[in-house]
Backbone as a chain_set.jsonl record, in Angstrom:
{"seq": "MSTAELAVVYAALILQDGEVEITADKLQALTKAAGVSVDAAWANIFAKALEGQDLKSILSNIGQPGAAPAGAAGAAGAAAGGAAAPAAEEKKEEEAEESDEDMGFGLFD", "coords": {"N": [[0.834, -1.183, 0.0], [0.435, 2.195, -0.75], [1.619, 5.339, 0.595], [-0.343, 7.279, 0.347], [-2.693, 5.734, 0.121], [-2.715, 4.473, 2.628], [-2.982, 6.736, 4.239], [-5.581, 7.546, 3.594], [-7.018, 5.357, 4.526], [-6.456, 5.49, 7.29], [-7.617, 7.976, 7.789], [-10.295, 7.361, 7.305], [-10.732, 5.581, 9.407], [-10.414, 7.324, 11.564], [-12.573, 9.073, 11.16], [-14.685, 7.248, 11.458], [-14.317, 6.468, 14.106], [-14.917, 8.831, 15.377], [-17.558, 8.858, 14.903], [-18.506, 10.087, 12.595], [-19.866, 10.812, 9.42], [-18.486, 9.166, 6.625], [-17.065, 10.728, 4.021], [-15.865, 11.723, 0.761], [-14.896, 14.346, 0.722], [-14.378, 14.85, 3.441], [-12.451, 12.923, 3.946], [-10.411, 13.857, 2.277], [-9.916, 16.331, 3.535], [-8.928, 15.532, 6.048], [-6.598, 14.078, 5.349], [-5.156, 16.094, 4.099], [-4.772, 17.822, 6.254], [-3.051, 16.259, 7.685], [-0.833, 16.481, 6.224], [-0.401, 14.954, 3.979], [-0.335, 14.287, 0.6], [-2.989, 13.407, -1.313], [-4.514, 11.827, -4.004], [-7.613, 12.793, -5.384], [-9.114, 10.737, -6.373], [-8.581, 8.46, -4.807], [-9.771, 9.145, -2.366], [-12.429, 9.318, -3.202], [-12.893, 6.663, -4.032], [-12.6, 5.201, -1.625], [-14.59, 6.433, -0.082], [-16.919, 5.756, -1.508], [-16.783, 2.985, -1.33], [-17.133, 2.56, 1.378], [-19.571, 3.625, 1.85], [-22.625, 3.496, 3.432], [-21.803, 1.346, 4.925], [-20.965, -0.283, 7.995], [-18.211, 0.392, 9.526], [-17.1, -0.348, 11.962], [-18.289, -2.839, 12.537], [-17.304, -4.306, 10.414], [-14.557, -4.318, 10.962], [-14.565, -5.648, 13.416], [-15.273, -8.19, 12.709], [-13.201, -9.337, 11.354], [-11.28, -12.102, 10.594], [-12.939, -13.902, 11.85], [-14.5, -17.078, 11.86], [-17.084, -17.405, 10.698], [-17.303, -15.299, 8.991], [-16.45, -15.565, 6.38], [-17.597, -15.777, 3.115], [-17.107, -17.911, 1.389], [-16.844, -20.099, 3.032], [-19.438, -20.625, 3.835], [-20.578, -21.492, 1.456], [-19.159, -23.848, 1.045], [-20.012, -25.36, 3.22], [-22.692, -25.636, 2.602], [-22.536, -27.234, 0.338], [-21.534, -29.596, 1.42], [-23.646, -30.341, 3.046], [-25.562, -30.869, 1.162], [-24.942, -33.265, -0.153], [-22.52, -34.286, 0.313], [-21.994, -35.84, 2.496], [-21.374, -38.533, 2.464], [-18.813, -38.67, 1.511], [-16.839, -37.95, 3.562], [-16.915, -40.273, 5.159], [-15.846, -42.204, 3.495], [-13.272, -41.208, 3.225], [-12.325, -41.477, 5.842], [-12.207, -44.245, 6.054], [-10.198, -44.852, 4.208], [-8.038, -43.632, 5.478], [-7.791, -45.208, 7.772], [-7.028, -47.662, 6.635], [-4.544, -46.951, 5.624], [-3.11, -46.465, 7.954], [-3.027, -49.03, 9.08], [-1.458, -50.39, 7.211], [1.038, -49.269, 7.622], [1.759, -50.318, 10.092], [2.114, -53.009, 9.558], [4.571, -53.303, 8.403], [6.632, -53.837, 10.11], [8.587, -52.207, 11.064], [9.742, -50.227, 13.671], [10.172, -47.963, 16.409], [11.253, -49.15, 18.668], [11.981, -51.737, 17.916]], "CA": [[0.0, 0.0, 0.0], [1.175, 3.45, -0.805], [1.39, 6.268, 1.7], [-1.635, 7.929, 0.118], [-3.746, 4.777, 0.466], [-2.73, 4.333, 4.087], [-3.512, 7.969, 4.813], [-7.037, 7.527, 3.432], [-7.526, 4.332, 5.447], [-6.407, 6.052, 8.639], [-8.618, 9.041, 7.861], [-11.597, 6.698, 7.43], [-10.821, 5.064, 10.774], [-10.606, 8.473, 12.456], [-13.956, 9.519, 11.0], [-15.565, 6.234, 12.048], [-14.171, 6.536, 15.558], [-15.639, 10.024, 15.804], [-18.938, 8.653, 14.488], [-18.769, 11.083, 11.569], [-20.088, 10.19, 8.117], [-17.274, 9.107, 5.805], [-17.252, 11.273, 2.673], [-14.608, 12.018, 0.068], [-14.422, 15.667, 1.161], [-13.822, 14.735, 4.796], [-11.205, 12.164, 3.829], [-9.437, 14.791, 1.707], [-9.575, 17.333, 4.544], [-8.081, 14.905, 7.071], [-5.274, 13.763, 4.807], [-4.476, 17.37, 3.869], [-4.357, 18.305, 7.573], [-1.924, 15.423, 8.105], [0.309, 16.796, 5.378], [-0.225, 13.909, 2.975], [-0.99, 14.612, -0.664], [-3.765, 12.256, -1.76], [-5.315, 12.059, -5.198], [-9.046, 12.79, -5.075], [-9.67, 9.436, -6.764], [-8.512, 7.55, -3.654], [-10.8, 9.544, -1.408], [-13.722, 8.93, -3.778], [-12.997, 5.2, -4.01], [-12.836, 4.757, -0.253], [-15.89, 6.94, 0.36], [-17.958, 4.942, -2.145], [-16.696, 1.616, -0.806], [-17.602, 2.531, 2.762], [-20.895, 4.233, 1.915], [-23.649, 2.595, 3.949], [-21.176, 0.241, 5.654], [-20.577, -0.03, 9.377], [-16.792, 0.047, 9.572], [-16.815, -1.033, 13.231], [-18.657, -4.256, 12.429], [-16.367, -4.924, 9.473], [-13.293, -4.536, 11.662], [-14.713, -6.615, 14.5], [-15.488, -9.522, 12.14], [-12.017, -9.811, 10.638], [-10.692, -13.32, 11.129], [-13.911, -14.789, 12.467], [-14.78, -18.152, 10.918], [-18.351, -17.243, 10.002], [-17.284, -14.104, 8.152], [-16.052, -15.874, 5.006], [-18.693, -16.296, 2.309], [-16.727, -19.184, 0.782], [-17.092, -21.137, 4.022], [-20.857, -20.95, 3.805], [-20.82, -22.268, 0.245], [-18.603, -25.17, 1.27], [-20.88, -26.054, 4.16], [-23.917, -25.977, 1.888], [-22.217, -28.354, -0.535], [-21.395, -30.791, 2.243], [-24.972, -30.709, 3.519], [-26.371, -31.298, 0.029], [-24.702, -34.646, -0.558], [-21.137, -34.623, 0.555], [-21.859, -36.529, 3.773], [-20.794, -39.853, 2.242], [-17.393, -38.524, 1.204], [-15.969, -38.056, 4.734], [-16.854, -41.655, 5.624], [-14.904, -42.901, 2.623], [-11.935, -40.722, 3.553], [-11.926, -42.081, 7.112], [-11.883, -45.636, 5.798], [-8.892, -44.866, 3.555], [-7.03, -43.288, 6.471], [-7.603, -46.369, 8.63], [-6.264, -48.64, 5.879], [-3.176, -46.467, 5.527], [-2.481, -46.667, 9.255], [-2.782, -50.452, 9.245], [-0.367, -50.822, 6.347], [2.278, -48.831, 8.244], [2.065, -51.21, 11.204], [2.458, -54.325, 9.041], [5.918, -53.314, 7.853], [7.548, -54.372, 11.091], [9.554, -51.204, 11.498], [9.28, -49.441, 14.8], [11.214, -47.254, 17.13], [11.882, -50.0, 19.671], [12.138, -53.11, 17.415]], "C": [[0.871, 1.236, 0.0], [0.836, 4.314, 0.405], [0.03, 6.94, 1.561], [-2.794, 7.008, 0.496], [-3.854, 4.615, 1.976], [-3.315, 5.567, 4.759], [-5.034, 8.001, 4.719], [-7.663, 6.493, 4.368], [-7.553, 4.871, 6.872], [-7.433, 7.162, 8.815], [-10.017, 8.448, 8.018], [-11.79, 6.143, 8.838], [-11.061, 6.187, 11.777], [-12.051, 8.959, 12.371], [-14.929, 8.532, 11.636], [-15.509, 6.284, 13.563], [-14.908, 7.746, 16.122], [-17.111, 9.985, 15.45], [-19.4, 9.752, 13.537], [-18.944, 10.348, 10.244], [-18.816, 10.273, 7.269], [-17.615, 9.575, 4.391], [-15.888, 11.57, 2.067], [-14.035, 13.349, 0.527], [-13.772, 15.598, 2.538], [-12.517, 13.939, 4.788], [-10.092, 13.053, 3.283], [-8.979, 15.803, 2.753], [-8.644, 16.751, 5.605], [-6.684, 14.606, 6.543], [-4.473, 15.034, 4.532], [-3.966, 17.939, 5.189], [-3.162, 17.518, 8.093], [-0.686, 15.675, 7.26], [0.605, 15.751, 4.326], [-1.01, 14.303, 1.729], [-1.664, 13.355, -1.206], [-4.573, 12.659, -2.986], [-6.793, 11.934, -4.824], [-9.695, 11.456, -5.428], [-9.658, 8.458, -5.594], [-9.59, 7.878, -2.634], [-12.18, 9.138, -1.911], [-13.933, 7.422, -3.723], [-13.328, 4.706, -2.608], [-14.197, 5.216, 0.252], [-17.025, 6.109, -0.232], [-17.961, 3.52, -1.599], [-17.28, 1.514, 0.598], [-18.988, 3.142, 2.934], [-21.927, 3.198, 2.36], [-23.101, 1.413, 4.725], [-20.888, 0.665, 7.089], [-19.146, -0.527, 9.542], [-16.434, -0.685, 10.863], [-17.165, -2.516, 13.147], [-17.739, -4.991, 11.458], [-15.063, -5.257, 10.181], [-13.415, -5.581, 12.763], [-14.913, -8.032, 13.981], [-14.29, -10.061, 11.383], [-11.475, -11.05, 11.345], [-11.672, -14.245, 11.814], [-14.336, -15.836, 11.451], [-16.066, -17.965, 10.127], [-18.357, -16.091, 9.029], [-16.992, -14.408, 6.692], [-17.223, -16.428, 4.213], [-18.363, -17.638, 1.667], [-16.973, -20.335, 1.748], [-18.544, -21.565, 4.026], [-21.186, -21.792, 2.581], [-20.294, -23.684, 0.404], [-19.466, -25.99, 2.207], [-22.172, -26.476, 3.482], [-23.685, -27.169, 0.967], [-22.097, -29.653, 0.242], [-22.752, -31.27, 2.729], [-25.822, -31.278, 2.387], [-26.116, -32.753, -0.363], [-23.281, -35.082, -0.311], [-20.933, -35.385, 1.849], [-21.213, -37.901, 3.602], [-19.29, -39.772, 2.01], [-16.508, -38.596, 2.447], [-15.856, -39.485, 5.263], [-15.859, -42.448, 4.787], [-13.475, -42.48, 2.93], [-11.438, -41.343, 4.856], [-11.503, -43.531, 6.897], [-10.507, -45.75, 5.151], [-7.785, -44.566, 4.552], [-6.752, -44.475, 7.39], [-6.766, -47.43, 7.922], [-4.803, -48.229, 5.787], [-2.442, -46.678, 6.846], [-2.143, -48.14, 9.471], [-1.603, -50.908, 8.405], [0.982, -50.382, 6.914], [2.702, -49.788, 9.355], [2.549, -52.576, 10.71], [3.894, -54.404, 8.546], [6.941, -53.847, 8.854], [8.602, -53.392, 11.56], [8.964, -50.411, 12.652], [10.457, -48.826, 15.516], [11.968, -48.191, 18.073], [12.041, -51.449, 19.207], [13.588, -53.484, 17.297]], "O": [[1.904, 1.299, 0.666], [-0.115, 4.041, 1.137], [-0.668, 7.144, 2.554], [-3.763, 7.446, 1.116], [-4.952, 4.62, 2.533], [-4.058, 5.456, 5.734], [-5.704, 8.433, 5.656], [-8.726, 6.736, 4.939], [-8.551, 4.726, 7.578], [-8.051, 7.276, 9.874], [-10.833, 8.971, 8.778], [-12.884, 6.225, 9.396], [-11.823, 6.021, 12.729], [-12.68, 9.227, 13.395], [-15.893, 8.941, 12.283], [-16.535, 6.158, 14.231], [-15.458, 7.685, 17.221], [-17.833, 10.958, 15.667], [-20.51, 10.274, 13.645], [-18.246, 9.369, 9.979], [-18.162, 11.313, 7.206], [-18.353, 8.911, 3.663], [-14.885, 11.655, 2.775], [-12.823, 13.475, 0.705], [-12.735, 16.218, 2.772], [-11.59, 14.249, 5.537], [-8.962, 13.008, 3.769], [-7.788, 16.101, 2.849], [-7.682, 17.401, 6.014], [-5.693, 14.86, 7.229], [-3.255, 15.054, 4.709], [-2.86, 18.477, 5.248], [-2.353, 18.045, 8.855], [0.387, 15.145, 7.548], [1.729, 15.662, 3.831], [-2.199, 14.613, 1.801], [-1.0, 12.366, -1.518], [-5.23, 13.7, -3.0], [-7.168, 11.065, -4.037], [-10.713, 11.086, -4.844], [-10.616, 7.708, -5.405], [-10.245, 6.981, -2.104], [-13.01, 8.667, -1.134], [-15.027, 6.957, -3.404], [-14.231, 3.889, -2.427], [-14.885, 4.465, 0.944], [-17.988, 5.791, 0.466], [-19.022, 2.921, -1.425], [-17.858, 0.489, 0.96], [-19.52, 3.173, 4.044], [-22.076, 2.15, 1.732], [-23.872, 0.551, 5.145], [-20.602, 1.832, 7.357], [-18.907, -1.727, 9.68], [-15.558, -1.55, 10.859], [-16.412, -3.358, 13.636], [-17.433, -6.166, 11.658], [-14.526, -6.353, 10.02], [-12.466, -6.324, 13.016], [-14.742, -8.989, 14.737], [-14.365, -11.154, 10.821], [-11.242, -11.035, 12.553], [-11.265, -15.291, 12.32], [-14.516, -15.507, 10.279], [-16.113, -18.349, 8.959], [-19.332, -15.915, 8.299], [-17.267, -13.569, 5.834], [-17.791, -17.451, 4.595], [-19.271, -18.433, 1.422], [-17.283, -21.444, 1.313], [-18.846, -22.745, 4.203], [-21.996, -22.716, 2.667], [-20.93, -24.63, -0.062], [-19.632, -27.193, 2.004], [-22.694, -27.556, 3.757], [-24.559, -28.026, 0.836], [-22.519, -30.704, -0.24], [-22.989, -32.474, 2.817], [-26.713, -32.09, 2.636], [-27.027, -33.408, -0.869], [-22.898, -36.18, -0.714], [-19.79, -35.565, 2.27], [-20.559, -38.382, 4.527], [-18.572, -40.731, 2.293], [-15.479, -39.269, 2.391], [-14.801, -39.869, 5.767], [-15.114, -43.271, 5.318], [-12.564, -43.308, 2.898], [-10.264, -41.696, 4.967], [-10.534, -43.989, 7.504], [-9.731, -46.64, 5.499], [-6.714, -45.168, 4.49], [-5.601, -44.722, 7.748], [-5.887, -48.034, 8.537], [-3.916, -49.079, 5.865], [-1.264, -47.036, 6.844], [-1.074, -48.457, 9.994], [-0.818, -51.743, 8.856], [1.981, -51.069, 6.702], [3.895, -50.037, 9.531], [3.331, -53.23, 11.4], [4.384, -55.505, 8.292], [8.024, -54.271, 8.451], [9.438, -53.745, 12.392], [7.813, -49.979, 12.597], [11.61, -49.153, 15.237], [13.176, -48.048, 18.26], [12.222, -52.326, 20.052], [13.906, -54.603, 16.892]]}, "num_chains": 1, "name": "protein.A"}
């Protein structure tokens, strides 16, 4: 990330913390006050991306397992008919473990 991008991100966090609406003009004003030259396009992009979003909830859900949309799709696929697949995988794992024991090699042999 460039310095300009980081400045806009920090400005958005400051506005959210102050419970102020995040707009391109306010992002520009904050970055200018910080002495960082930011292209108006960055401020517009961030303002549009965060429009109508609750930044606090976005930040509090980072890294939570239920936050990933791909996880929900995977769970739906497993519920639809993938229940038989894990049983087959367990059976293969058991067979693999048994074959290791039959070789006669061990730590204390």
